[in-house]
Every structure is written in C-alpha cells, then in structure tokens.
GUBAVEX-593951 format. One record per residue (C-alpha): y, x, z; residue in one letter. Coordinates in steps of 0.05 Angstrom, whole numbers, plus 5000, padded with zeros to 4 digits. Last residue first. Layout:
<atoms>
YXZa;...
</atoms>
This chain:
<atoms>
425347105818t;420146445816v;415146515764i;411345865741r;406645275762g;412444785780e;410344505848k;406945235870i;413345635843a;417045265877t;414045175946l;414545955943l;421545935922p;421945555999t;422744806024e;416344716057a;411245406043v;411845706102p;410646406104l;404146736150k;404447476173t;398347726179g;398748416140v;406048556154s;412548166131m;417248326196d;421948916161i;418749296098t;416349916070e;411849926016g;405149676000w;402349066029t;395448606040a;393647976067l;401347596074i;397946846096e;401846326055f;403645666103c;402744926089e;396444846040g;392544726110s;386545216080d;391445816076d;395445976013l;394246685997l;398447296001a;399947955963l;406248385977s;409448845937v;415749245960y;420349645941d;418949565859a;416849915802p;412449405755v;407049805735v;406650365776a;409349805832p;403749405815t;397649875834e;398049945913v;399549155923v;394049065868a;388549535898s;390049265973k;388048495952y;381548795918i;380049205965d;380348756014k;376148265969l;370848715986s;367749235934l;373749415879a;370949745827q;374149205771n;380049255812l;381749945811a;379449915738a;384749305721s;390849775759l;388250415721q;388949935648n;395649725673l;398750415685q;395850635617a;399450035593l;405350135624r;405250885602r;403850605531a;410450015532q;414650655564e;412651105503e;413150495456t;420850305495e;422051095481k;420551155410l;424650465386a;430050805425q;429951425379e;429151135313t;435150695332q;439151315349d;436551665286f;437550935238l;445150975278k;445351695262s;443951585184n;448751075177q;454651355206v;451551945163a;452151355096t;458651195114t;461951885126t;459052055056h;462251455021h;468351485048v;469652225023i;467751984959t;471951504961e;477051974988v;475252374922l;476751784871r;482251544908m;485452324896e;483452374821s;487251704811d;492751954838t;496651734908f;503851664900i;509052134951r;515751924937d;517251544996p;513752125033d;510351975103t;503751825082e;498351555113d;490451575110f;486051055120a;477951005132i;475250355148t;470050015199g;463049585195f;464349225127i;457348855115e;454748735039n;449749375050g;453149815096i;460149815085v;466450325099m;472049995079p;478150575041i;485450425074v;490850695034a;498050815067l;504751035042a;512351055072e;509851185145i;515851315186g;511051355260r;515450775281s;516950425217r;508850415208l;507450145282i;512549585278d;510249445203h;502549345224i;501948555222p;506148585154a;502149095117t;500148665055l;506448385053p;510849105043n;516149305071n;514049875127q;508849975070a;512350145015d;506650324975y;500350065002a;
</atoms>
C-alpha cells in the first residue's frame, strides 16, 4: 500500500503508520493449505520508494520458505507430542499388565485387595488409594486395603453411603470425581 498513511486499506492503523513515518507497506500472507496463519510485512519511510516486481517475487519466495519452515516446525512438534503420548500409553499399558499379573497371582482376597491398591498409583498417579466394599447392610463401605498416606482412613474404617459421592456412584453406576 503506497501512501500508507492515507490509503483506505490501512485506515485502522493510520495513527501507527504516521507515528513511525511509514510511507509504503507490503503485507504478504503466510498460508498453509487454505488457511492464513500469519503475515510478513515490510515498510518503507521513503515516500519515493516503489517496490519492484523483482523485489516482490523475492519477498514471496522468502514468505514461502518461512511458511514451509513454520509448517515443518509445527509438524515436528506434533510428531514429538504424539511420540510422548504413545510412550506414556505404552508405559501405562506395561504397568496395567503388571497390575493384572499381580492380581492373577494373588492367592487370597486380601492379596487381591492389596495388589489393586499398591499397583494402581503406577498406572494412575495418586497420593492415596483405597479399596472399599459395600457391607452386608448396604449402608456403609468398609475400607479393606490402602496405599499411601492419609489421616483417619485405615483398613477397617467404615464410610456411610447416604448422601455422599459414594451413593451417587452406586445409584448412577458411574465414576464420581
């Protein structure tokens, strides 16, 4: 845009252009596919300066190379992120297999309960894990195994079901967080 300080195309930024003494402005979009994700702009303070066709072709080449480099960088970052996620999934799957093996080798209910709470934090990090079963009355959960540190939540603790997230989980048959 020549006469950038007065050109209708640059009206929203006339004050900025005037304060910087910019007389000519060229803005080239950075496009990936059909999506514009940025621009490269250059400006000129010499009112007699006219950008040549050759210069504009050079700038288009620079924009193309820059766009390609940005796209490659974004693809590399996406690939790195996908690799990290895949590695994390593989780690969790291995830990889940370890948990499954521990449960399968357990010889008693007590061993099953203990294996479940000890192995779970390796799969899903937590400070405390407890396993509780509904008692015969259906009104309390009794903690049968724990892992980690907590206050007043030891094996044998009974937790009332009424009006708690436990009741919601039971009634609705869903996970409550």
